[in-house]
C-alpha positions as CSV (number, residue, x, y, z in Angstrom):
1,X,244.2,159.0,72.9
2,X,247.9,161.3,73.7
3,X,246.5,162.5,78.3
4,X,247.8,165.8,78.6
5,X,247.7,167.6,81.6
6,X,245.0,170.2,81.0
7,X,243.2,166.9,79.9
8,X,244.3,165.7,83.7
9,X,243.2,169.3,85.3
10,X,238.8,169.0,83.1
11,X,238.2,166.1,84.2
12,X,235.5,166.1,86.1
13,X,233.1,162.9,88.0
14,X,229.7,162.3,88.4
15,X,228.3,163.0,92.8
16,X,227.5,160.3,93.8
17,X,225.3,159.3,97.3
18,X,228.6,158.3,99.3
19,X,230.8,159.3,96.6
20,X,234.9,160.5,96.8
21,X,235.6,163.8,98.4
22,X,235.4,166.3,95.4
23,X,237.9,168.2,97.0
24,X,240.3,165.2,97.8
25,X,239.7,164.3,94.1
26,X,240.6,167.8,92.5
27,X,244.0,167.7,94.7
28,X,244.4,164.8,93.6
29,X,243.6,165.4,89.5
30,X,245.7,169.0,89.7
31,X,248.9,166.6,91.8
32,X,249.0,164.5,89.0
33,X,248.3,166.8,86.5
34,X,251.7,169.1,87.7
35,X,253.4,166.0,87.8
36,X,252.8,164.5,84.7
37,X,253.4,167.9,83.3
38,X,257.1,167.7,85.0
39,X,257.5,164.3,83.1
40,X,256.3,166.2,79.5
41,X,259.0,168.3,80.3
42,X,261.6,166.3,80.9
43,X,260.6,163.9,78.3
44,X,260.6,166.6,75.7
45,X,264.2,168.3,77.3
46,X,265.9,164.3,76.9
47,X,264.7,164.0,73.2
48,X,266.2,167.0,72.7
49,X,269.3,166.1,74.2
50,X,269.1,162.6,72.4
51,X,269.4,164.6,68.9
52,X,271.7,166.9,69.7
53,X,273.9,163.1,70.8
54,X,273.3,162.0,67.9
55,X,274.2,164.7,65.8
56,X,277.6,165.0,67.5
57,X,277.4,161.4,67.0
58,X,277.9,161.1,63.4
59,X,280.1,163.8,62.9
60,X,283.1,161.9,64.6
61,X,282.1,158.7,62.4
62,X,282.2,160.4,60.0
63,X,285.9,161.8,61.4
64,X,287.0,158.8,62.0
65,X,285.5,156.8,58.5
66,X,288.2,159.9,57.1
67,X,291.0,159.3,59.9
68,X,290.6,155.3,58.3
69,X,290.7,156.1,54.5
70,X,293.7,158.0,54.9
71,X,295.9,155.9,57.0
72,X,294.9,153.4,54.4
73,X,296.3,155.9,52.1
74,X,299.4,156.3,54.5
75,X,300.2,152.9,54.2
76,X,299.6,151.9,50.1
77,X,302.1,155.4,49.9
78,X,304.4,153.8,52.4
79,X,304.8,150.8,50.8
């Protein structure tokens, strides 16, 4: 199950005698959700950057292949 920042914000705990401070737990959950949201945004951004970089790499590899073929052809012609 993938967890989202909304899941963290909506998580509720049972109240029990001598339990944790409700205010502290809710504050921690909000902080955790905010940090998690930031990590998710950064992850999406990095995935997009990776796609762009991979596309550029493919272009460079195609150019390299074309240059190698041109060099082989030129070498054959010169012989």
